[in-house]
C-alpha positions in Angstrom: 112.3 84.5 110.4 109.3 86.4 109.2 106.1 84.4 109.3 102.9 84.7 107.2 99.6 84.2 108.9 98.4 80.6 108.7 94.9 79.4 107.8 93.3 80.6 111.0 95.2 83.9 110.9 94.2 84.5 107.3 90.6 83.8 108.2 90.8 86.3 111.1 92.4 89.0 108.9 89.7 88.4 106.2 87.0 88.7 108.9 88.6 92.0 110.1 88.7 93.3 106.5 85.0 92.6 106.0 84.2 94.3 109.3 86.1 97.4 108.1 84.3 97.3 104.8 81.0 97.2 106.6 81.8 100.4 108.7 79.9 102.8 106.2 76.7 100.9 107.0 76.6 102.1 110.6 79.5 104.4 111.5 79.8 108.1 111.3 82.2 109.9 108.9 84.7 110.6 111.8 85.2 106.9 112.4 85.5 106.2 108.6 88.3 108.8 108.4 89.9 107.3 111.5 89.9 103.8 109.9 91.2 105.2 106.6 94.1 106.8 108.5 94.9 103.5 110.1 94.7 101.7 106.8 97.2 104.1 105.2 99.6 103.9 108.1 99.3 100.1 107.9 100.5 100.4 104.2 103.4 102.6 105.2 104.5 100.3 108.1 104.0 97.2 105.9 106.3 98.7 103.3 109.0 99.3 105.9 108.5 95.7 107.2 109.9 94.6 103.8 113.2 96.2 104.9 113.2 95.5 108.7 111.5 92.2 108.9 112.5 90.6 105.7 115.9 92.0 104.8 117.1 93.2 108.2 117.7 96.8 107.1 116.5 99.5 109.5 115.9 102.9 107.8 115.1 106.2 109.4 114.6 107.9 106.0 111.7 105.7 104.8 109.3 108.6 105.3 110.9 110.5 102.5 109.4 108.1 100.0 106.1 108.3 101.8 106.2 112.1 101.4 107.3 112.0 97.8 104.3 109.7 96.9 102.0 112.2 98.7 103.4 115.2 96.9 103.0 113.5 93.5 99.3 114.5 93.4 100.2 118.2 93.9 103.1 118.1 91.5 101.0 116.6 88.7 98.1 119.0 89.3 100.2 122.2 89.8 99.9 123.3 86.2 96.5 122.0 85.2 93.4 120.1 86.3 93.5 117.6 89.1 95.0 114.4 87.7 93.1 111.2 87.7 94.0 108.6 90.3 94.8 106.2 87.4 97.6 108.7 86.5 98.7 110.0 89.9 99.1 106.6 91.5 101.6 105.2 89.0 103.4 108.6 89.0 103.7 108.4 92.8 105.1 104.8 92.6 107.6 105.8 89.9 108.8 108.9 91.8 109.2 107.1 95.1 110.9 104.1 93.4 113.4 106.4 91.7 114.1 108.3 94.9 114.6 105.0 96.8 116.9 103.6 94.1 119.1 106.7 94.2 119.2 106.7 98.1 119.7 102.9 98.3 122.5 102.8 95.8 124.6 104.9 98.1 123.3 103.9 101.5 123.7 100.2 100.9 127.4 100.7 100.5 127.5 101.1 104.3 126.4 98.8 107.1 124.8 98.9 110.5 124.8 102.3 112.3 126.3 104.0 109.3 123.5 102.7 107.0 120.9 104.0 109.6 122.5 107.5 109.7 122.9 107.6 105.9 119.2 107.0 105.3 118.4 109.6 108.0 120.6 112.1 106.2 119.0 111.5 102.8 115.6 111.7 104.4 116.3 115.0 106.0 117.7 116.4 102.7 114.4 115.5 100.9 112.5 117.0 103.9 114.2 120.4 103.5 113.7 120.3 99.7 110.0 120.5 100.3 110.2 122.6 103.4 112.4 125.4 102.3 111.4 125.7 98.6 108.2 126.5 96.9 108.2 123.1 95.1 105.5 121.8 97.4 104.0 124.9 98.9 106.7 125.5 101.4 106.5 124.8 105.2 102.8 125.4 105.3 102.0 122.5 103.0 99.3 122.6 100.3 95.8 121.3 99.8 95.2 118.7 97.0 92.2 118.3 94.8 89.5 115.7 95.4 90.2 112.3 93.9 88.9 111.6 90.4 88.8 108.6 88.2 88.8 108.9 84.4 88.9 106.2 81.8 88.0 106.2 78.1 86.8 109.7 78.3 84.5 109.1 81.3 85.4 111.0 84.5 84.0 110.7 88.1 85.0 113.2 90.7 84.4 112.0 94.3 82.1 114.3 96.1 82.9 115.6 99.6 80.0 113.6 101.0 81.1 110.3 99.5 84.8 110.8 100.1 85.0 109.1 103.5 83.3 105.9 102.2 85.1 105.8 98.9 88.5 106.4 100.5 87.9 103.8 103.2 87.0 101.1 100.6 89.8 102.1 98.3 92.4 102.1 101.1 91.2 98.7 102.2 91.5 97.3 98.8 95.1 98.7 98.3 96.2 97.3 101.7 94.8 93.9 101.0 96.5 93.8 97.6 99.8 95.0 99.2 99.7 92.3 101.9 98.8 89.6 99.4 101.6 90.7 97.1 104.2 90.6 99.9 103.0 87.2 101.1 103.5 85.8 97.6 106.9 87.6 97.3 108.2 85.7 100.3 107.5 82.4 98.5 109.5 83.4 95.5 113.3 82.9 95.0 113.8 86.7 95.5 111.9 86.6 98.8 113.8 83.6 100.1 117.1 85.1 99.1 116.2 88.3 101.1 115.4 86.1 104.2 118.7 84.3 103.7 120.6 87.6 103.6 119.0 88.6 106.9 120.0 85.3 108.4 123.6 85.2 107.1 124.7 87.7 104.4 128.3 86.3 104.2 127.0 82.8 103.5 124.6 84.0 100.8 127.5 85.9 99.1 129.7 82.8 99.2 126.9 80.9 97.5 127.0 83.2 94.6 124.2 85.6 95.4 124.8 89.3 94.6 123.6 90.6 98.0 124.0 94.3 97.0 121.6 94.2 94.1 119.2 92.0 96.0 119.1 94.5 98.9 118.9 97.4 96.4 115.9 95.7 94.8 114.2 95.3 98.2 115.0 98.9 99.1 113.6 100.2 95.9 110.4 98.0 96.2 109.9 99.2 99.8 110.2 102.8 98.6 107.7 102.3 95.8 105.2 100.7 98.3 105.8 103.7 100.7 105.0 105.9 97.7 101.7 104.1 97.3 100.9 104.7 101.0 101.9 108.4 100.6 99.6 108.8 97.6 96.7 107.3 99.5 97.4 109.6 102.4 97.2 112.6 100.2 93.9 111.5 98.7 92.5 110.7 102.1 93.6 113.8 103.9 93.3 116.2 101.0 96.4 117.9 102.4 100.2 117.3 102.2 103.0 119.0 104.1 106.8 118.5 104.6 106.0 116.9 107.9 105.2 113.7 106.0 108.9 113.4 105.2 110.2 114.1 108.7 112.3 111.4 110.4 109.8 110.9 113.2 107.4 109.5 110.7 109.9 106.7 110.0 110.3 106.2 113.7 106.5 105.9 114.1 106.4 103.2 111.4 109.1 101.3 113.2 107.1 101.6 116.4 104.0 100.2 114.7 106.1 97.2 113.5 107.4 96.5 117.0 103.9 97.1 118.5 102.3 94.7 116.1 105.1 92.1 115.8 108.4 92.2 114.0 108.3 88.5 113.2 104.9 88.5 111.5 104.1 90.0 108.1 100.7 91.1 109.4 102.3 92.7 112.5 102.4 96.2 111.0 98.7 96.1 110.2 97.9 95.2 113.8 100.4 97.8 115.1 98.9 100.6 112.9 95.4 100.0 114.1 96.5 99.8 117.7 98.6 103.0 117.3 95.8 105.0 115.8 93.2 103.6 118.2 95.4 104.3 121.2 96.0 107.9 120.1 92.3 108.5 119.6 91.3 107.1 123.0 94.2 108.9 124.8 93.1 112.2 123.1 89.6 111.8 124.5 90.5 111.1 128.1 93.5 113.4 128.7 95.4 116.4 127.3 98.7 114.6 127.8 98.0 112.3 124.9 101.7 111.5 124.0 102.5 110.6 127.6 99.7 108.0 127.8 100.6 106.7 124.4 104.2 106.3 125.4 103.4 104.5 128.6 101.1 102.0 127.0 103.4 101.3 124.1 106.3 100.9 126.4 104.4 98.3 128.4 103.3 96.4 125.3 106.8 96.4 123.7 108.5 95.3 126.9 105.7 92.8 128.0 105.0 91.3 124.6 108.3 90.2 123.0 106.6 89.2 119.7 104.1 92.1 119.7 100.4 91.9 119.4 100.7 89.2 116.7 102.5 87.0 119.3 99.5 86.8 121.6 98.2 83.3 121.9 94.7 82.8 123.3 94.4 79.8 125.6 93.0 76.8 123.8 89.6 75.6 125.0 89.8 72.1 126.4 87.0 69.7 126.2 85.6 68.5 129.4 86.1 64.8 130.0 83.1 62.7 129.3 81.3 61.6 132.4 82.1 58.0 133.5 79.4 55.5 132.8 77.3 54.8 135.9 78.1 51.5 137.5 75.5 48.9 136.9 73.6 47.7 140.0 74.4 44.2 141.0 71.7 41.7 140.3 70.0 40.4 143.4 
């Protein structure tokens, strides 16, 4: 059963969000960009958590929708001026949702290992569409324009100097909205039905639920959220490449979920920050970065069954009150 952070957990997540929002006050641009990367990867892993943690569907093609969302910026700006974020973001969501609907409609007719391999096959097909054709700049990738916002004839293009701060705050806002939306979704009939399908699909079907369409709805929504994450990645990094659609990106998102905690909605957020932070530290102390990352992650996954979210700090116990001193006997 997937759990949502309680009152204390929500307070801790809120405090962490405020701490991230305060980074521009004292941190250098490098750390702002590092935090932005972690925020975007948290969105991506959180979108996959809707499949893995809620519905029980494990996909190795989820990165395809992440990449489609990232390429939406380039595709919209290929024949004209750089599109406004208010246009490119809905376009990224729509393109990723359509791709997810098409893939899910076929993949969900299979089960277990065959579902996993079907999503992998579709993901690789989309990867080679952008890798082997000039649609997205080919194998070398392509730079995208700086983010801009236009409304009612007014336009604001984010400068290179302001970009780290603007993208950090924007990514943080999108992640908070995504987490809050999924937390509310789990309390709806749709969310409870998805949890029921994960627990016992045959029983849900016998109760009259159309499990195929419920799962397809979850698959499409997860793809749309991955498109949001991909769009924010493109704006943050100012560069997109076919590597964003590769299957190992999906595997990294699964790793973040396991690292943070499969049974907690906020697990992917913790896992993403731990993954990015570990990679940065390992890169500074050794040239064998992947080896160190692998060893640490292996220890965490094997040692913490419920991930980082399952860590429970020992409760502080109050010291017993001192016993009252015995009164001296009267002479």
